[in-house]
PyMOL CGO cylinders between C-alpha atoms (Angstrom):
from pymol import cmd
from pymol.cgo import CYLINDER

trace = [
    CYLINDER, 0.00, 0.00, 0.00, 1.29, 3.45, -0.91, 0.3, 1, 1, 1, 1, 1, 1,
    CYLINDER, 1.29, 3.45, -0.91, 1.69, 6.22, 1.63, 0.3, 1, 1, 1, 1, 1, 1,
    CYLINDER, 1.69, 6.22, 1.63, 0.93, 9.92, 1.28, 0.3, 1, 1, 1, 1, 1, 1,
    CYLINDER, 0.93, 9.92, 1.28, 3.73, 12.18, 2.59, 0.3, 1, 1, 1, 1, 1, 1,
    CYLINDER, 3.73, 12.18, 2.59, 3.18, 15.92, 2.88, 0.3, 1, 1, 1, 1, 1, 1,
    CYLINDER, 3.18, 15.92, 2.88, 6.27, 18.14, 2.58, 0.3, 1, 1, 1, 1, 1, 1,
    CYLINDER, 6.27, 18.14, 2.58, 5.82, 21.85, 3.25, 0.3, 1, 1, 1, 1, 1, 1,
    CYLINDER, 5.82, 21.85, 3.25, 7.58, 24.97, 4.48, 0.3, 1, 1, 1, 1, 1, 1,
    CYLINDER, 7.58, 24.97, 4.48, 5.64, 27.09, 6.97, 0.3, 1, 1, 1, 1, 1, 1,
    CYLINDER, 5.64, 27.09, 6.97, 6.27, 30.29, 8.87, 0.3, 1, 1, 1, 1, 1, 1,
    CYLINDER, 6.27, 30.29, 8.87, 6.40, 30.22, 12.67, 0.3, 1, 1, 1, 1, 1, 1,
    CYLINDER, 6.40, 30.22, 12.67, 2.77, 31.38, 12.70, 0.3, 1, 1, 1, 1, 1, 1,
    CYLINDER, 2.77, 31.38, 12.70, 1.66, 28.42, 10.56, 0.3, 1, 1, 1, 1, 1, 1,
    CYLINDER, 1.66, 28.42, 10.56, 1.35, 30.06, 7.13, 0.3, 1, 1, 1, 1, 1, 1,
    CYLINDER, 1.35, 30.06, 7.13, 2.57, 28.31, 3.99, 0.3, 1, 1, 1, 1, 1, 1,
    CYLINDER, 2.57, 28.31, 3.99, 2.18, 31.33, 1.69, 0.3, 1, 1, 1, 1, 1, 1,
    CYLINDER, 2.18, 31.33, 1.69, 1.82, 35.08, 2.00, 0.3, 1, 1, 1, 1, 1, 1,
    CYLINDER, 1.82, 35.08, 2.00, -1.47, 36.87, 1.25, 0.3, 1, 1, 1, 1, 1, 1,
    CYLINDER, -1.47, 36.87, 1.25, -0.82, 36.75, -2.50, 0.3, 1, 1, 1, 1, 1, 1,
    CYLINDER, -0.82, 36.75, -2.50, 0.69, 33.27, -2.55, 0.3, 1, 1, 1, 1, 1, 1,
    CYLINDER, 0.69, 33.27, -2.55, 4.28, 34.50, -2.21, 0.3, 1, 1, 1, 1, 1, 1,
    CYLINDER, 4.28, 34.50, -2.21, 6.91, 32.22, -0.71, 0.3, 1, 1, 1, 1, 1, 1,
    CYLINDER, 6.91, 32.22, -0.71, 9.88, 34.61, -0.86, 0.3, 1, 1, 1, 1, 1, 1,
    CYLINDER, 9.88, 34.61, -0.86, 9.94, 34.71, 2.97, 0.3, 1, 1, 1, 1, 1, 1,
    CYLINDER, 9.94, 34.71, 2.97, 11.33, 31.15, 3.18, 0.3, 1, 1, 1, 1, 1, 1,
    CYLINDER, 11.33, 31.15, 3.18, 14.91, 31.17, 4.46, 0.3, 1, 1, 1, 1, 1, 1,
    CYLINDER, 14.91, 31.17, 4.46, 16.49, 28.81, 1.96, 0.3, 1, 1, 1, 1, 1, 1,
    CYLINDER, 16.49, 28.81, 1.96, 19.12, 26.52, 3.36, 0.3, 1, 1, 1, 1, 1, 1,
    CYLINDER, 19.12, 26.52, 3.36, 20.89, 23.79, 1.35, 0.3, 1, 1, 1, 1, 1, 1,
    CYLINDER, 20.89, 23.79, 1.35, 21.18, 21.70, 4.52, 0.3, 1, 1, 1, 1, 1, 1,
    CYLINDER, 21.18, 21.70, 4.52, 17.40, 21.75, 4.99, 0.3, 1, 1, 1, 1, 1, 1,
    CYLINDER, 17.40, 21.75, 4.99, 16.86, 20.93, 1.30, 0.3, 1, 1, 1, 1, 1, 1,
    CYLINDER, 16.86, 20.93, 1.30, 19.22, 17.98, 1.72, 0.3, 1, 1, 1, 1, 1, 1,
    CYLINDER, 19.22, 17.98, 1.72, 17.48, 16.80, 4.91, 0.3, 1, 1, 1, 1, 1, 1,
    CYLINDER, 17.48, 16.80, 4.91, 14.03, 17.11, 3.33, 0.3, 1, 1, 1, 1, 1, 1,
    CYLINDER, 14.03, 17.11, 3.33, 15.04, 14.78, 0.55, 0.3, 1, 1, 1, 1, 1, 1,
    CYLINDER, 15.04, 14.78, 0.55, 17.38, 12.28, 2.22, 0.3, 1, 1, 1, 1, 1, 1,
    CYLINDER, 17.38, 12.28, 2.22, 16.46, 8.67, 1.61, 0.3, 1, 1, 1, 1, 1, 1,
    CYLINDER, 16.46, 8.67, 1.61, 14.97, 6.86, 4.55, 0.3, 1, 1, 1, 1, 1, 1,
    CYLINDER, 14.97, 6.86, 4.55, 15.59, 3.17, 5.18, 0.3, 1, 1, 1, 1, 1, 1,
    CYLINDER, 15.59, 3.17, 5.18, 14.55, 1.02, 2.25, 0.3, 1, 1, 1, 1, 1, 1,
    CYLINDER, 14.55, 1.02, 2.25, 13.97, 3.91, -0.18, 0.3, 1, 1, 1, 1, 1, 1,
    CYLINDER, 13.97, 3.91, -0.18, 15.95, 4.35, -3.37, 0.3, 1, 1, 1, 1, 1, 1,
    CYLINDER, 15.95, 4.35, -3.37, 14.95, 7.88, -4.33, 0.3, 1, 1, 1, 1, 1, 1,
    CYLINDER, 14.95, 7.88, -4.33, 16.06, 10.76, -2.16, 0.3, 1, 1, 1, 1, 1, 1,
    CYLINDER, 16.06, 10.76, -2.16, 12.43, 11.81, -1.82, 0.3, 1, 1, 1, 1, 1, 1,
    CYLINDER, 12.43, 11.81, -1.82, 11.32, 8.18, -1.53, 0.3, 1, 1, 1, 1, 1, 1,
    CYLINDER, 11.32, 8.18, -1.53, 8.84, 8.75, -4.32, 0.3, 1, 1, 1, 1, 1, 1,
    CYLINDER, 8.84, 8.75, -4.32, 8.37, 8.94, -8.04, 0.3, 1, 1, 1, 1, 1, 1,
    CYLINDER, 8.37, 8.94, -8.04, 4.94, 10.59, -7.80, 0.3, 1, 1, 1, 1, 1, 1,
    CYLINDER, 4.94, 10.59, -7.80, 3.70, 13.93, -6.50, 0.3, 1, 1, 1, 1, 1, 1,
    CYLINDER, 3.70, 13.93, -6.50, 0.20, 15.24, -6.01, 0.3, 1, 1, 1, 1, 1, 1,
    CYLINDER, 0.20, 15.24, -6.01, -0.43, 18.93, -6.72, 0.3, 1, 1, 1, 1, 1, 1,
    CYLINDER, -0.43, 18.93, -6.72, -3.18, 21.50, -6.96, 0.3, 1, 1, 1, 1, 1, 1,
    CYLINDER, -3.18, 21.50, -6.96, -3.44, 23.98, -9.80, 0.3, 1, 1, 1, 1, 1, 1,
    CYLINDER, -3.44, 23.98, -9.80, -1.55, 26.85, -8.13, 0.3, 1, 1, 1, 1, 1, 1,
    CYLINDER, -1.55, 26.85, -8.13, 1.39, 24.72, -6.97, 0.3, 1, 1, 1, 1, 1, 1,
    CYLINDER, 1.39, 24.72, -6.97, 1.54, 22.95, -10.33, 0.3, 1, 1, 1, 1, 1, 1,
    CYLINDER, 1.54, 22.95, -10.33, 1.74, 26.29, -12.16, 0.3, 1, 1, 1, 1, 1, 1,
    CYLINDER, 1.74, 26.29, -12.16, 4.44, 27.55, -9.78, 0.3, 1, 1, 1, 1, 1, 1,
    CYLINDER, 4.44, 27.55, -9.78, 6.48, 24.34, -10.15, 0.3, 1, 1, 1, 1, 1, 1,
    CYLINDER, 6.48, 24.34, -10.15, 6.09, 24.25, -13.94, 0.3, 1, 1, 1, 1, 1, 1,
    CYLINDER, 6.09, 24.25, -13.94, 7.40, 27.82, -14.14, 0.3, 1, 1, 1, 1, 1, 1,
    CYLINDER, 7.40, 27.82, -14.14, 10.31, 27.39, -11.71, 0.3, 1, 1, 1, 1, 1, 1,
    CYLINDER, 10.31, 27.39, -11.71, 11.83, 23.88, -11.58, 0.3, 1, 1, 1, 1, 1, 1,
    CYLINDER, 11.83, 23.88, -11.58, 12.88, 23.65, -15.24, 0.3, 1, 1, 1, 1, 1, 1,
    CYLINDER, 12.88, 23.65, -15.24, 14.64, 27.04, -14.88, 0.3, 1, 1, 1, 1, 1, 1,
    CYLINDER, 14.64, 27.04, -14.88, 16.36, 25.94, -11.66, 0.3, 1, 1, 1, 1, 1, 1,
    CYLINDER, 16.36, 25.94, -11.66, 17.58, 22.77, -13.40, 0.3, 1, 1, 1, 1, 1, 1,
    CYLINDER, 17.58, 22.77, -13.40, 19.23, 24.92, -16.09, 0.3, 1, 1, 1, 1, 1, 1,
    CYLINDER, 19.23, 24.92, -16.09, 20.64, 27.58, -13.73, 0.3, 1, 1, 1, 1, 1, 1,
    CYLINDER, 20.64, 27.58, -13.73, 24.44, 27.11, -13.47, 0.3, 1, 1, 1, 1, 1, 1,
    CYLINDER, 24.44, 27.11, -13.47, 24.46, 29.20, -10.26, 0.3, 1, 1, 1, 1, 1, 1,
    CYLINDER, 24.46, 29.20, -10.26, 21.88, 27.10, -8.38, 0.3, 1, 1, 1, 1, 1, 1,
    CYLINDER, 21.88, 27.10, -8.38, 23.30, 24.98, -5.50, 0.3, 1, 1, 1, 1, 1, 1,
    CYLINDER, 23.30, 24.98, -5.50, 23.97, 21.31, -6.23, 0.3, 1, 1, 1, 1, 1, 1,
    CYLINDER, 23.97, 21.31, -6.23, 21.23, 20.13, -3.84, 0.3, 1, 1, 1, 1, 1, 1,
    CYLINDER, 21.23, 20.13, -3.84, 18.70, 22.34, -5.62, 0.3, 1, 1, 1, 1, 1, 1,
    CYLINDER, 18.70, 22.34, -5.62, 19.82, 20.98, -9.02, 0.3, 1, 1, 1, 1, 1, 1,
    CYLINDER, 19.82, 20.98, -9.02, 19.36, 17.44, -7.73, 0.3, 1, 1, 1, 1, 1, 1,
    CYLINDER, 19.36, 17.44, -7.73, 15.91, 18.25, -6.39, 0.3, 1, 1, 1, 1, 1, 1,
    CYLINDER, 15.91, 18.25, -6.39, 14.93, 20.00, -9.64, 0.3, 1, 1, 1, 1, 1, 1,
    CYLINDER, 14.93, 20.00, -9.64, 15.91, 16.94, -11.67, 0.3, 1, 1, 1, 1, 1, 1,
    CYLINDER, 15.91, 16.94, -11.67, 13.88, 14.68, -9.38, 0.3, 1, 1, 1, 1, 1, 1,
    CYLINDER, 13.88, 14.68, -9.38, 10.80, 16.94, -9.48, 0.3, 1, 1, 1, 1, 1, 1,
    CYLINDER, 10.80, 16.94, -9.48, 10.95, 17.18, -13.28, 0.3, 1, 1, 1, 1, 1, 1,
    CYLINDER, 10.95, 17.18, -13.28, 11.20, 13.39, -13.60, 0.3, 1, 1, 1, 1, 1, 1,
    CYLINDER, 11.20, 13.39, -13.60, 8.39, 12.60, -11.18, 0.3, 1, 1, 1, 1, 1, 1,
    CYLINDER, 8.39, 12.60, -11.18, 4.84, 11.77, -12.23, 0.3, 1, 1, 1, 1, 1, 1,
    CYLINDER, 4.84, 11.77, -12.23, 2.74, 14.82, -11.37, 0.3, 1, 1, 1, 1, 1, 1,
    CYLINDER, 2.74, 14.82, -11.37, -0.92, 14.16, -10.48, 0.3, 1, 1, 1, 1, 1, 1,
    CYLINDER, -0.92, 14.16, -10.48, -2.72, 17.51, -10.78, 0.3, 1, 1, 1, 1, 1, 1,
    CYLINDER, -2.72, 17.51, -10.78, -6.16, 18.03, -9.22, 0.3, 1, 1, 1, 1, 1, 1,
    CYLINDER, -6.16, 18.03, -9.22, -7.97, 21.05, -10.60, 0.3, 1, 1, 1, 1, 1, 1,
    CYLINDER, -7.97, 21.05, -10.60, -11.54, 22.08, -11.36, 0.3, 1, 1, 1, 1, 1, 1,
    CYLINDER, -11.54, 22.08, -11.36, -10.46, 24.90, -13.68, 0.3, 1, 1, 1, 1, 1, 1,
    CYLINDER, -10.46, 24.90, -13.68, -7.46, 23.68, -15.65, 0.3, 1, 1, 1, 1, 1, 1,
    CYLINDER, -7.46, 23.68, -15.65, -8.06, 21.93, -18.98, 0.3, 1, 1, 1, 1, 1, 1,
    CYLINDER, -8.06, 21.93, -18.98, -4.56, 20.64, -19.67, 0.3, 1, 1, 1, 1, 1, 1,
    CYLINDER, -4.56, 20.64, -19.67, -1.23, 19.97, -17.96, 0.3, 1, 1, 1, 1, 1, 1,
    CYLINDER, -1.23, 19.97, -17.96, 1.47, 20.33, -20.62, 0.3, 1, 1, 1, 1, 1, 1,
    CYLINDER, 1.47, 20.33, -20.62, 4.51, 19.75, -18.37, 0.3, 1, 1, 1, 1, 1, 1,
    CYLINDER, 4.51, 19.75, -18.37, 6.10, 16.34, -18.98, 0.3, 1, 1, 1, 1, 1, 1,
    CYLINDER, 6.10, 16.34, -18.98, 4.92, 13.42, -16.81, 0.3, 1, 1, 1, 1, 1, 1,
    CYLINDER, 4.92, 13.42, -16.81, 1.74, 15.26, -15.73, 0.3, 1, 1, 1, 1, 1, 1,
    CYLINDER, 1.74, 15.26, -15.73, -1.77, 13.87, -15.47, 0.3, 1, 1, 1, 1, 1, 1,
    CYLINDER, -1.77, 13.87, -15.47, -4.90, 15.97, -14.86, 0.3, 1, 1, 1, 1, 1, 1,
    CYLINDER, -4.90, 15.97, -14.86, -7.78, 14.92, -12.59, 0.3, 1, 1, 1, 1, 1, 1,
    CYLINDER, -7.78, 14.92, -12.59, -11.17, 16.64, -12.36, 0.3, 1, 1, 1, 1, 1, 1,
    CYLINDER, -11.17, 16.64, -12.36, -12.60, 13.86, -10.20, 0.3, 1, 1, 1, 1, 1, 1,
    CYLINDER, -12.60, 13.86, -10.20, -13.12, 13.58, -6.45, 0.3, 1, 1, 1, 1, 1, 1,
    CYLINDER, -13.12, 13.58, -6.45, -9.76, 14.07, -4.72, 0.3, 1, 1, 1, 1, 1, 1,
    CYLINDER, -9.76, 14.07, -4.72, -10.43, 11.82, -1.72, 0.3, 1, 1, 1, 1, 1, 1,
    CYLINDER, -10.43, 11.82, -1.72, -11.77, 8.94, -3.84, 0.3, 1, 1, 1, 1, 1, 1,
    CYLINDER, -11.77, 8.94, -3.84, -8.83, 9.13, -6.26, 0.3, 1, 1, 1, 1, 1, 1,
    CYLINDER, -8.83, 9.13, -6.26, -6.26, 9.25, -3.46, 0.3, 1, 1, 1, 1, 1, 1,
    CYLINDER, -6.26, 9.25, -3.46, -7.89, 6.27, -1.75, 0.3, 1, 1, 1, 1, 1, 1,
    CYLINDER, -7.89, 6.27, -1.75, -7.50, 4.34, -5.04, 0.3, 1, 1, 1, 1, 1, 1,
    CYLINDER, -7.50, 4.34, -5.04, -3.89, 5.50, -5.44, 0.3, 1, 1, 1, 1, 1, 1,
    CYLINDER, -3.89, 5.50, -5.44, -3.03, 4.40, -1.89, 0.3, 1, 1, 1, 1, 1, 1,
    CYLINDER, -3.03, 4.40, -1.89, -4.40, 0.91, -2.55, 0.3, 1, 1, 1, 1, 1, 1,
    CYLINDER, -4.40, 0.91, -2.55, -2.19, 0.59, -5.63, 0.3, 1, 1, 1, 1, 1, 1,
    CYLINDER, -2.19, 0.59, -5.63, 1.42, -0.46, -5.90, 0.3, 1, 1, 1, 1, 1, 1,
    CYLINDER, 1.42, -0.46, -5.90, 4.29, 1.98, -6.03, 0.3, 1, 1, 1, 1, 1, 1,
    CYLINDER, 4.29, 1.98, -6.03, 6.33, 4.40, -4.00, 0.3, 1, 1, 1, 1, 1, 1,
    CYLINDER, 6.33, 4.40, -4.00, 5.12, 7.05, -1.57, 0.3, 1, 1, 1, 1, 1, 1,
    CYLINDER, 5.12, 7.05, -1.57, 3.13, 9.90, -3.07, 0.3, 1, 1, 1, 1, 1, 1,
    CYLINDER, 3.13, 9.90, -3.07, 4.43, 13.33, -2.09, 0.3, 1, 1, 1, 1, 1, 1,
    CYLINDER, 4.43, 13.33, -2.09, 2.22, 16.40, -1.60, 0.3, 1, 1, 1, 1, 1, 1,
    CYLINDER, 2.22, 16.40, -1.60, 4.14, 19.70, -1.94, 0.3, 1, 1, 1, 1, 1, 1,
    CYLINDER, 4.14, 19.70, -1.94, 2.40, 23.02, -1.22, 0.3, 1, 1, 1, 1, 1, 1,
    CYLINDER, 2.40, 23.02, -1.22, -1.22, 22.64, -2.30, 0.3, 1, 1, 1, 1, 1, 1,
    CYLINDER, -1.22, 22.64, -2.30, -2.88, 23.86, 0.91, 0.3, 1, 1, 1, 1, 1, 1,
    CYLINDER, -2.88, 23.86, 0.91, -6.44, 23.00, -0.13, 0.3, 1, 1, 1, 1, 1, 1,
    CYLINDER, -6.44, 23.00, -0.13, -5.38, 19.46, -1.02, 0.3, 1, 1, 1, 1, 1, 1,
    CYLINDER, -5.38, 19.46, -1.02, -3.48, 19.10, 2.27, 0.3, 1, 1, 1, 1, 1, 1,
    CYLINDER, -3.48, 19.10, 2.27, -6.56, 20.22, 4.19, 0.3, 1, 1, 1, 1, 1, 1,
    CYLINDER, -6.56, 20.22, 4.19, -8.90, 17.81, 2.38, 0.3, 1, 1, 1, 1, 1, 1,
    CYLINDER, -8.90, 17.81, 2.38, -6.54, 14.85, 2.71, 0.3, 1, 1, 1, 1, 1, 1,
    CYLINDER, -6.54, 14.85, 2.71, -5.86, 15.65, 6.37, 0.3, 1, 1, 1, 1, 1, 1,
    CYLINDER, -5.86, 15.65, 6.37, -9.59, 15.72, 7.14, 0.3, 1, 1, 1, 1, 1, 1,
    CYLINDER, -9.59, 15.72, 7.14, -10.02, 12.40, 5.31, 0.3, 1, 1, 1, 1, 1, 1,
    CYLINDER, -10.02, 12.40, 5.31, -7.16, 10.87, 7.35, 0.3, 1, 1, 1, 1, 1, 1,
    CYLINDER, -7.16, 10.87, 7.35, -5.22, 10.05, 4.17, 0.3, 1, 1, 1, 1, 1, 1,
    CYLINDER, -5.22, 10.05, 4.17, -1.87, 11.71, 4.91, 0.3, 1, 1, 1, 1, 1, 1,
    CYLINDER, -1.87, 11.71, 4.91, 0.46, 9.21, 6.54, 0.3, 1, 1, 1, 1, 1, 1,
    CYLINDER, 0.46, 9.21, 6.54, 3.41, 11.49, 7.26, 0.3, 1, 1, 1, 1, 1, 1,
    CYLINDER, 3.41, 11.49, 7.26, 3.87, 15.24, 7.69, 0.3, 1, 1, 1, 1, 1, 1,
    CYLINDER, 3.87, 15.24, 7.69, 7.32, 16.66, 6.97, 0.3, 1, 1, 1, 1, 1, 1,
    CYLINDER, 7.32, 16.66, 6.97, 7.28, 20.33, 7.96, 0.3, 1, 1, 1, 1, 1, 1,
    CYLINDER, 7.28, 20.33, 7.96, 10.15, 22.82, 7.69, 0.3, 1, 1, 1, 1, 1, 1,
    CYLINDER, 10.15, 22.82, 7.69, 9.48, 25.80, 9.94, 0.3, 1, 1, 1, 1, 1, 1,
    CYLINDER, 9.48, 25.80, 9.94, 11.33, 28.94, 8.89, 0.3, 1, 1, 1, 1, 1, 1,
    CYLINDER, 11.33, 28.94, 8.89, 11.99, 31.62, 11.56, 0.3, 1, 1, 1, 1, 1, 1,
    CYLINDER, 11.99, 31.62, 11.56, 9.62, 34.23, 10.17, 0.3, 1, 1, 1, 1, 1, 1,
    CYLINDER, 9.62, 34.23, 10.17, 6.20, 35.44, 11.30, 0.3, 1, 1, 1, 1, 1, 1,
    CYLINDER, 6.20, 35.44, 11.30, 4.10, 36.65, 8.39, 0.3, 1, 1, 1, 1, 1, 1,
    CYLINDER, 4.10, 36.65, 8.39, 1.04, 37.89, 10.28, 0.3, 1, 1, 1, 1, 1, 1,
    CYLINDER, 1.04, 37.89, 10.28, -1.10, 37.50, 7.16, 0.3, 1, 1, 1, 1, 1, 1,
    CYLINDER, -1.10, 37.50, 7.16, -1.25, 34.79, 4.57, 0.3, 1, 1, 1, 1, 1, 1,
    CYLINDER, -1.25, 34.79, 4.57, -2.54, 31.33, 3.83, 0.3, 1, 1, 1, 1, 1, 1,
    CYLINDER, -2.54, 31.33, 3.83, -2.61, 28.88, 6.75, 0.3, 1, 1, 1, 1, 1, 1,
    CYLINDER, -2.61, 28.88, 6.75, -1.56, 25.36, 5.85, 0.3, 1, 1, 1, 1, 1, 1,
    CYLINDER, -1.56, 25.36, 5.85, -4.00, 23.69, 8.21, 0.3, 1, 1, 1, 1, 1, 1,
    CYLINDER, -4.00, 23.69, 8.21, -7.07, 25.94, 7.94, 0.3, 1, 1, 1, 1, 1, 1,
    CYLINDER, -7.07, 25.94, 7.94, -10.38, 24.17, 8.58, 0.3, 1, 1, 1, 1, 1, 1,
    CYLINDER, -10.38, 24.17, 8.58, -8.87, 20.84, 9.58, 0.3, 1, 1, 1, 1, 1, 1,
    CYLINDER, -8.87, 20.84, 9.58, -10.36, 18.54, 12.18, 0.3, 1, 1, 1, 1, 1, 1,
    CYLINDER, -10.36, 18.54, 12.18, -8.41, 17.53, 15.26, 0.3, 1, 1, 1, 1, 1, 1,
    CYLINDER, -8.41, 17.53, 15.26, -5.75, 14.99, 14.43, 0.3, 1, 1, 1, 1, 1, 1,
    CYLINDER, -5.75, 14.99, 14.43, -3.33, 13.37, 16.86, 0.3, 1, 1, 1, 1, 1, 1,
    CYLINDER, -3.33, 13.37, 16.86, 0.21, 12.95, 15.56, 0.3, 1, 1, 1, 1, 1, 1,
    CYLINDER, 0.21, 12.95, 15.56, 3.36, 11.25, 16.81, 0.3, 1, 1, 1, 1, 1, 1,
    CYLINDER, 3.36, 11.25, 16.81, 6.70, 13.05, 16.49, 0.3, 1, 1, 1, 1, 1, 1,
    CYLINDER, 6.70, 13.05, 16.49, 9.27, 10.96, 14.60, 0.3, 1, 1, 1, 1, 1, 1,
    CYLINDER, 9.27, 10.96, 14.60, 12.09, 13.44, 14.17, 0.3, 1, 1, 1, 1, 1, 1,
    CYLINDER, 12.09, 13.44, 14.17, 13.21, 16.97, 15.01, 0.3, 1, 1, 1, 1, 1, 1,
    CYLINDER, 13.21, 16.97, 15.01, 16.22, 18.65, 13.41, 0.3, 1, 1, 1, 1, 1, 1,
    CYLINDER, 16.22, 18.65, 13.41, 17.51, 22.17, 13.86, 0.3, 1, 1, 1, 1, 1, 1,
    CYLINDER, 17.51, 22.17, 13.86, 19.75, 24.10, 11.48, 0.3, 1, 1, 1, 1, 1, 1,
    CYLINDER, 19.75, 24.10, 11.48, 22.14, 27.06, 11.81, 0.3, 1, 1, 1, 1, 1, 1,
    CYLINDER, 22.14, 27.06, 11.81, 19.81, 29.06, 9.54, 0.3, 1, 1, 1, 1, 1, 1,
    CYLINDER, 19.81, 29.06, 9.54, 17.17, 28.93, 12.29, 0.3, 1, 1, 1, 1, 1, 1,
    CYLINDER, 17.17, 28.93, 12.29, 14.99, 26.53, 10.32, 0.3, 1, 1, 1, 1, 1, 1,
    CYLINDER, 14.99, 26.53, 10.32, 13.52, 23.53, 12.15, 0.3, 1, 1, 1, 1, 1, 1,
    CYLINDER, 13.52, 23.53, 12.15, 12.46, 20.29, 10.49, 0.3, 1, 1, 1, 1, 1, 1,
    CYLINDER, 12.46, 20.29, 10.49, 9.66, 18.25, 12.08, 0.3, 1, 1, 1, 1, 1, 1,
    CYLINDER, 9.66, 18.25, 12.08, 8.50, 14.84, 10.93, 0.3, 1, 1, 1, 1, 1, 1,
    CYLINDER, 8.50, 14.84, 10.93, 5.21, 13.42, 12.21, 0.3, 1, 1, 1, 1, 1, 1,
    CYLINDER, 5.21, 13.42, 12.21, 3.04, 10.40, 11.52, 0.3, 1, 1, 1, 1, 1, 1,
    CYLINDER, 3.04, 10.40, 11.52, -0.54, 9.67, 12.45, 0.3, 1, 1, 1, 1, 1, 1,
    CYLINDER, -0.54, 9.67, 12.45, -0.80, 8.56, 16.07, 0.3, 1, 1, 1, 1, 1, 1,
    CYLINDER, -0.80, 8.56, 16.07, -2.39, 5.16, 16.52, 0.3, 1, 1, 1, 1, 1, 1,
]
cmd.load_cgo(trace, "trace")
């Protein structure tokens, strides 16, 4: 059975994007990027997955940024590695408004998110990663379908913006890992508590 793993950056006050969707407040740190994508036991890929699940906004942002990062000779090595992995992954895009997903390895869904993810989890394959995509994170959290939460907290308070866990039901989690970095970023890894 496949697992759903959410990977997101948030501000100290729990926001994953500014009021207009901006993410320029994230304190980038190659050590955090490396830690976010280290293989765990038994996983071949550094992200442990060959599939990601995205909403329309995150898909558009990724489609417009990762190919450029992959070609940027000044980008750090860890970011190049991540860009290559993201580009090569299967991208499952859930959108009610988009009619096509032209980026390579992308598949568009207009169907019920929860039902489709339940089917995907029952299938064979690697973990499915959810990056960004706040609305999708909220729906999957409320449906109890996210198996692991990997959260990088950056030492910034935005005051206004988009909360990652808006409108979610209570959910008990178990802490698996905490890592701190010189940049002030903190990485937390949780799983559903039994």
